[in-house]
N, C-alpha and C positions, 0 to 999 in steps of 0.2 A: 504493500500500500504506500509505503514511504516513497518509493521510486516514482509512482504515479503522481504523487503530490509534487515532487521535485520537477517532473516533466511539465506539469501544468504551470507551476510557478515560473519555470524558465521560459516557457512560451510566452507567458504574460510579460516577462521582462524584455524579451525580444520585441514584442509589439510596442511596449513602452519606449524602447530605444529608437525604433523606427519612427514613432510619432515625434520624439524629441529631435531626431535628425531633420525631419520635415520642417519643424519649427525653427531650427537653426538657420535655415535658408533665408530667413528674414533678417538675419544679422549680417554683418560685413567684416571682412578681414580678420584681424586678430581676435575680435570678440567671438566670431563664429568658430574659429579653431579652438579657443579655450572652452567654449560651450560644449563642443563635440568631445573634447578630451575629458571634460568633467562628467558628461553623461556616460561615456564609455567606462571610466573608472568606477562609477557608481554601479553600473550593471554587472561588471566583472566581480566586484566585491560581493554583491548579493548572490551571484551564482555560486561562487566558491563557499560562501557561508551556508547556503542550502545544502550543498554536497557534503560539507563537513557535518552538519547537524543531522541530516536524514539518511546519509549513505555511508557514514563512517569513512569518508573520503579524506585521508590525512595528507596535509600539505606540510612539508618540512622545508624551511628556507634557512639557509646558512650564508651569512655575509661575512667572508673572511677579510674583506677589504676595509669596511668601515669608512673612516675619513679619507682613506686613500683612493676612494672611488672618484675618478675625474669628473669634472663638470660635463664634458662631452667626450665621447669615446665610441668605438665600434664594438658592439657586443658579438662575440664569437661563441656559439653554443652548438652542441649536438642536437639532433632533432628526432623526436619519437612520436609526437602526437599533434593533432590540430590544436589541442589545448596548450601546447607550448607557448603559443602567441599570447593568449590572455594570461597565462601563468606569469610570464616575464613582465607583462604590463602591470600586473597586480603587485608582484613582489618587489620589483625594483622601483621603489617609490622615489618621487622627486625628480625623475628623469622622463622626458618624453621620448619613447622608443618608437622607431619606425622600421618596418620589416621588409626584407626582400622575400617574396613568396611567389609560388607558381601562379600563372594567370588563371588557371581553373578555379582557384580559391576565391576569385573575385565575384563569383555568382553561384547561387544555389545552396549556400551554407548559411543557415540563420546566424545572425549577429557577426560572425567572423567575416563574411563577405562584405557586409555593410561597413564594418570597421576598416577593412583594407581599402575599400573604394573611397571612403570619405576623409580619411586622415592623411593621405599623401604617401601611402606605402607604394613600393615598387611591385608591380605584377608582371612577371616575365614568362615568356614561352621557354619552357625548360629544354626542349629538344627541337632541333630542326630550323631554328630561326635565331642564329647568333646575333645578327644585327639588331633585331628587335630587343633581345635581352640586354645587350650592352647599351643600347640607346636608353632603355627604361632605367637601367641602373645609373647611368650618367645623369639623367634628369633628376632621379631620386637623390643622388649624392649632392647635387647642386641645391636642391630644395632643402635637404637636411642642413646644409651649411648655412643657408639663408635664414632658416627658421630656428636654428639652434637645437635641432633634435639629434638623437643618437641612432645611427643605423644599426640594424641587427641582421647578422648573416648566419645562416645554417649551411656551413660549407659542404656538408654531405650532399646537399641538393635534393634530398628526399627523406621521408621518414623511415627510421629503422623499425621494421616490423617484429624484430626479435630482441631488441635491446643492444645488439652488437654495434660497435662503432665502425662506420664505414669510412672510405677514403675521403679526404678533404680536397676540394677543388679551389683553385686560386683566382680564377678569372674575375669573379664578383668582387672580391676584396681588392684586387689590383685596380679595378675600375673605380671603386669608391675612393681609394687613396689618391687617385689622380686629381681629385678636387681639393686635396689638402690633407696634410698628415694628422692622424688621430691615434692616440694610444688604443691598444686592444684590451678589452676586459673579457676574460675567459670564464665561461660558466658551464657547469656540468648539470645535465638534466637526466633524471632516471625515474622509471615507473610508468611513464606515458605510453611506452610501447604496448602495454597491455590493453590500451584503448586507442590504438593507432588508427582504426577505421571507425567511421560513423556508426556502423552496425554494432561495433563493440561497446559503444557508450551505454546502451540500455542493459546489456548483459553483464558488463564487467565493472561498473562503477563501484559497487559495494566493496569496501575494504581496501581500496587502492591506496598505496603509499606513493606519493608523487613528490619528488625531491628536486630542489633547485639550489645549487651551490655556486656562489660567486667565489672563484678560486684564485685568480691572479690578474695582475695588470702587466702588460707587456709594452715596452716603449713603442712609439709610433715608428713603423718601419719606413725606410726610404729606398725606393728602387726595387727591381724585381727580385734580386737575390735576398735582400732583407725581408721582403714580404713572404717569400717561400720559406725562409727560416722561421719567421714568426708564426706562420700558420702551422708548420710542422711542430713547433714548440707548443702551440695551443692544443693541437691534437694529443700530444703526449701528456699534457696536463689533464685534459678531459679524461683520457684513458685511465690515468692513475686515480683520478677522483672517483670515477665510476666503480673501479675495483674497491676503493676504500668504502664507498657508500654501501655497496652490496655486502661487503664483509661485515660492516657494522649492523646491518639489518638482518643478517642470516640467523 
């Protein structure tokens, strides 16, 4: 019964968010951006609160950086679930995060699609159209610099369906860095792979332990060689943190 209640409440929140989005169109410029960010934060907070209360959905957030978290940065994280996006938005407070996501997520997914379309995230064609992807990331990086937001990249390029860490690809990070140097904040995410697909959400919500750990800050890389080295270091850090998180919860 509790999952039915959660589903009904979440649907109501999605409708509420869509109504607020429509209302924000009467605002202009910075006021509209702030309003959408505020609405989004409110809806995400309520959704996770419902999941914790009625589905024993445990969220574990560990910030090992504290005051060392830069004002602006590029967040580098592994990717396991559609919920990784609202999880990062909710847990990394005080920073406006903007994501690079595949174009298909921009339509058909309640709340997530609306957020990606309205907040200035990058929607890219993952395969077959490199020019479109690089153009979208370039415009995204320029917009992030102009608006003071923090780009978020999932260098695996797709969700891990079994929790294993995949290879990291460098093209997106290199394109973002072309618009200006930024330090890299490295985050490890675990538990989301159990709900990697939409059809898993109904079946597998109960008892999920979903962890997000801010693990390290890497200096802003300069040039191709440093970017490759930084991304390799980020992957090693995430791999080590995942092993530590899993050992601790075993």
